[in-house]
N, C-alpha and C positions, 0 to 999 in steps of 0.2 A: 576593258574599261573597268577601273576600280571604282567602287561606290562606297562612300562613307555612310555609316549608319548613325542616325541621331534619334534620340527619344522624342516623343511627341510634345510639341509646345502649343498651347492654346492661347492665342493672342487675346488681348482685352477687346471688348466690344466697341470701345471708343475709336472712331475713325474707320471702322470696318465697313460700314454701309457705303460711304462714297467710293472707297477703294473697290469693294465688291461689285458695286454697280458699274464702275468703269471697266473692271475686268470682265464682267458679264457682257457688256456691250462690245468690247473688243473681241471677246471669244466668239460671240454671235456673228460679228462681221467677218472674222477670219475663217470661221468654220462653216460658214454658210448655213447657219441655224441648226447645226448638228453638234451642240455642246455635249460632251460625255464626261460629266463630273470634273471638269477642269478646275473648278473653284475649290472643291473639297474631295481630294482623292481618297481620304480616309472613309468618307461616306460611301464611295463606290465599293470599297472593300467590305464594309459592314453590310451593305445591301446585298452584295453577291454572296457573302457567307450565309446569309439567311436563306438563300435559295439552293445552296449546295446540299446534296444528300450526304448522309452519314450512315455507314453500315449499321444495321439494326443492333448489332451486338457491341458497338463501340461506345466508350465513355471518354469524355474530354478530361484530360488530366492537367493541362496547362495552356495558357494563351499569352502571347506577347505581340504587341503591335508597335509600329513605328514608321519612320520615313527613311528613305535613302536619297542621296543627292549625287548626281553624276557630274560628268565634266561639262555638260551643257545645262542651262537652266531648265530646258524642256525635259530633261531626263530625271525629273523628280518622280519618286515612286512611293506609294503607301503600301505597307504589307502587314499581314497578320500571320503569325506562326501558331499552330495549334498542335498539341501532342494528344494522341488518343491511345487508349488501350483497348484490345479486343481479343476475343477467343479465336478469331479467324487467323489464318496464316497470311503473311504479307501478300503473297500472290493472289489470294482471294480478295483482299482489300483492293489491289490493283484492278482486278477484273470488275469489281463493283463500280469503281470510278470510271473505268473504260466504258462500261455499258451506259451509265447515267450521263456522263459528259458527252459522249458521242451523240446521244439522243438530243442533247441541247446544242449541238453544233460546234463543240470544242474539238480541236484537232490535236492529236497526240504527237509528241516528238520525244526522242530519248534525251534526257538531261544528264548532267554529270553525276548526280546522286540518285537518279531513279527516273521513273516516268514523269513526264511533264506535258501539260495540256495548255493550249492557247485558245482564248475565246475567238469568235469570228472576227471581231474588230482588232484583235491582237493587243488590246489594252490590258487584258488580264492574263496572268500566267498562274497556273496551279501546279505545284510540284509535290510529289509524295516521296518520302524517304523512310527506310527502316532504321535510320541512324538518328534516333530521337535526341541524342546528345548534341547534334548539330543545330538543334532548334534554340539552344540557349536556356532550356528548361533547367530548373534547379536539380541537382543530382538526386535529392531525396524524392522528388516527384517521379523521376524516371525509375529509381529503385523500387518505389512503391508500385508503379505500373508493371514492372518486370515480375514482381512477386505475385501480382493479382491476375495478370493477363498473359496469354500465349504470345501476343505480338504488341509491341509498343512502336508506334510510327508517328511521323509528323507530316502535317499538311502546311505548305507555305502558299498563301494566296497573295499575289502582288498585282497592284494596279499601276501601270506606267502611263503617265500623262501623254507622252509622245511614243507611240509604238515603235518608231524607227530606232529608239534607243535599245531595243532588244538585240539589234544587230551588233555583233562584236567586231 
C-alpha cells in the first residue's frame, strides 16, 4: 500500500466543536467507549514521545512531523521522525530500546530498514534506522551529527488510526 505524505494542516477553530462532538459520539458508539486518540492522532504521537526513553548519551539533532493518508480513510497516520547523535554504537542503541520497550509491552518485529516495535494495541509503530538521511533531515544537520557523534540514527514513531492498516 502506498501512502502519500502531507504536511500538517491546522484547521480553524470555527465549526470544529460541533464536528468534534459528533465524531466523539460516533467514535464512542463504534468503539464501545474505548477511543484511542481517534480525533487527534498527532496528540497520540506527542504523548507517546514524551514517555519513550532516550539513551543517556543521545542528543536530538532534528525533528519532522506530519500525516500519511492511505487508500482507505481509516488508514490515516500521524508520525514524527527524530534524528539523534550518540557516542554509542547502533547495536547498543537497539539493545537500549529493546530493553525499555519490551518492559512496556511493545513487541519487536524486523522491519525493512531496521528493528521495529509495535505497541500492545498495534496503533503505534516505532522504527529505528542507522540511515539518518532517510528521515528527510537537512544534510547539514546530518553532517554536523556525523562530525560530533559516533552514531547518527533516526527514530520514526507512527500512530495508525486503524491498526489493520499495518497489514500489507
